[in-house]
N, C-alpha and C positions, 0 to 999 in steps of 0.2 A: 702820511700813513707810516706807521712804525711796525705794524705786524700784519703783513699781507696774508698770512695763513688764517688769521682771525677774520680778516675782511671777507674771505670766501667760505667761512665755516657756517653753513646754513644749519646743519644738524645741531650744532652747539647752542643755537638760540631759538629752537623750536621745541615746545613742550611735547613729549612723547613722539619725538621724531622717528624713532625706530618702529612705531606702530603704523606708519603710513604705507610702506611698501607691501606688507601682508594684506592690508585692507584693499589696496589697489588691485592686487593679484586676485583676490576673491571676486571683487566687482567685475573685473575684466573677464575672468573665466565664465562667470554667469552670463555676461552680455554676449560673449562669443557663442556659447551654447545655444542661447535663444535665437541669435541671428542665423546660426547655421541650420537649426531646425526649421526656421522660416524660409530657408533657401535664399537668404540675402547676404551670405558671407562667402567669400573666397579666401581660404586660409592657407598660410604657408606657401604662397606662390613665389617661385624663384624669379628674381629680377637680374641675377648674375650667377656666377659659378662658385662663389665662396659660400661657406656654410651659413653665415649670418646674412647673406644677401637674399632675404626673403621678406615678404610683406603680406599684410591682410588687406582686403578690400571689402568694405561694407556698402551695400546698396540700399537706397531708400525704397519705400513701399511703392511710390509712383515713379514717373519718369524723372531722370536725373537732371539737375540744374547744371552739373559740371563736376569737376574733380576738386576735392579738398584733401590736402596732404598734411598730416600732423606728424611732426618729428619729435621724438622723446628726448629728454635730457638725461643727466647722470654723469656730468663732467666728462663726456666722451669715453668713460671707462666702465659704466654700469648700466644695467637694465637691458631690456629688449622690448619688442612690440607687445609682448603678452601682458605687460603691466597696465596698458593704457587703452585697451579696446573700448571700455565703457565711455571714454571721452568722445567717442564718435556719436553718442546718442543725440546730443543737441543738434549738431549740424545735419545728421541724417534726417531728423524730423523737419528740418527746413529744406530738404530736398537734395542734399549733396551726396554724391558717392564719396566715401571717406577711405583714404589709403593711409595705413600706418606701417612704415617700414622698420625693420631692424637694420643694424649696420655693425661692422666689425669694431671691436672696442680696443682702446689703448690698454696695454702697451703693444698689442699685436700689430697695430698699424698707427701711423701718425695722423694728426687731424686733417692734413691735406688729402690723405687717402679717404677718410670718412666723407669729406666734402665731395669727392668724386663719386662715392657710393650713393649719396643722397641724390645727386644729379642723375645718376643712372636709374634710381628708383622712380624719380619723377618722370623721366623720359618714358620708362616702361609703362607706368600707369596712365600717362597722358595718351599713349598710343591705344590704350584700351577704352578710355572714357573721353567722349567728346565734350566740348563746351569750355567755358572759362575755368581758370585754375586759381585756387586760393591756397596759400601756404600758412601754416601755423606751427610754431615750435616753442618748446619750453626749455629754458636754461641753455644747455649746450645745443638743444634743438632750435632755440631762438637764434643762436649764432648760425646754425646750418641753413635755416631757411632764408636768412638775410644774405648769406653767401651766394645763394642761388640767383640773386638779382643784382650782383655786382658786375662791373664791366667785363671782368674776366670769367664770367660764368661759363660752365661747361654745358649748359642747356642749349639745344639748337634754337635758331632764331624763331622758328614757328612756335616752339614751346614757350619761349620768352614772351612772345606776343600775346599769349593766352593768359598770362598771369595778371590778375586784376587787383589783388590785395594780398598783403603779407602782414601777419600779426606775430611779432616777437614777444613772447611772454617771459619776463625775467631773463632776457638774453644776455650773454657775454659777448660784447661787440669789439672790444679792444683786448687782445690776448696778451699784450706785453706784460701786464702785471703778473700773469701766471708764471713767467720766468722766475719770479721771486718766491714761489711757494713750494712746499714739499710735494704737492701733487705733480709738479713737473717731472719728478722722477719717473712717473708713469706716462705722462704725456710726451716727454722727450722733445719739447719745443726748443728751438733755438731762435735767436733774434730775427733771422730772416723769415722763418716760417710764421712766427708770431705776428710780424708785420703784414706778410702777404695773405694771411688768413683772417685778418681783422676787418670786418665790414665797415667799422667806423672810420677806418683809414683809407678805404677804397671808394671809388666812384660808383654810384648806382646806375643801373641801366633800365630802359623800358619805361612804360607809362603806368606802372602800378602805383597804388597808394599803400601807405605803411602805417601801422599802429604799433607804438612802443608801449607795452603794457607791463606793469610791475606791481607787486603787492606793496601797499603803504607800509607794512610792518617788516619789510625785508631789510637785509643788511645794507648799510649806507653805500657800500660799493656797488650793489646791484641797482640801487636808485641812480647812482652816478653813471653806470653803464647804460641804463635806459635813457637818461638825459643826453648822454654823449651821442648816441645814434640819432636821437631826435634832432638835436642841434645840427649835427654835421650833414645829415641827409635833407633836412629842411633847407639848409643853406645851398644844397646842391640842386634844389628844385623839386624834390619829391613832395607830394601832398602827404603830410605827415601829421599824425595825431599822437598825443602823449596822455597816458592814463596811469594814475596811481590808485589801485583798487583798494578801497577802504577796508581796514581790519584784516587784510590778507597777508600771509607770509609766503615764503618760497615754495612750500609744499601744497598748501590748500588753495593757492591762487588759480590753479588749473582745474580744480574739481567742478567748477560750475559749467564746464563744457558738457557735462553729463545732463544738464538741465535745459529744457526747451527754451525758456524765456529769460535766462540769465544775461546780464550785460555782456559778458565775454562771449557767450554763444552768439548773440546778436552781432557783435563786432566781427567775429570770424566768419560767420555765415552770410553777413550782409542782409540780415532780416530786418524788416521794419520794426521799430521799437514801439 
């Protein structure tokens, strides 16, 4: 690799990349309004004391199968929960209560602090919703959900034992290359934190299963990151599956979570295909 900035430049290789966030915002806002009117949404619930330590919980029409937490991406420096509400649609229809948290962004905090916030959000929502837990995350969110099932997880043992499946979608699992790119001026990673916050370099814990999901049309570095976690955690004994979603790139790979019968929705929700 000679140009690491290019390796992580998703926007530069996606047609009309700038059009995706406004579209997501409109879809998410409409979904939240509908769910709130139906009495199936708890919005802006505080899980901590910081301004961005808030989450939304969406409830299914019938009794809940358990808790599904979706953690958004944005290179740990962009977005919040309000862009992604509509992605709860598919899992909700399969009976899951869906939690979508916000977290404080870099450079206000380091990635290790964001890891602690996500653990706090999961603990909080798990205390409110019984049953098994499933975790899904996109890009930086893929990193954060896999951090939750590493040996040094901040989740309590009881909560760890409830996690049955994790889906990392286009996740970044080895942070060391980020030391070489301009983005690190914002992330402020050093070598020690890059290593200690890299799931691919850590030991997994628990009896969960893992799916490493990535768009077939993504940057080669994201394909490599997906393969790296698959290889390392398969070798560590985790029941692991690897998927390259045909024709998908880094932005549209998550959109099928809004659909009841998409392959990604089935994978995350554990629904029969």
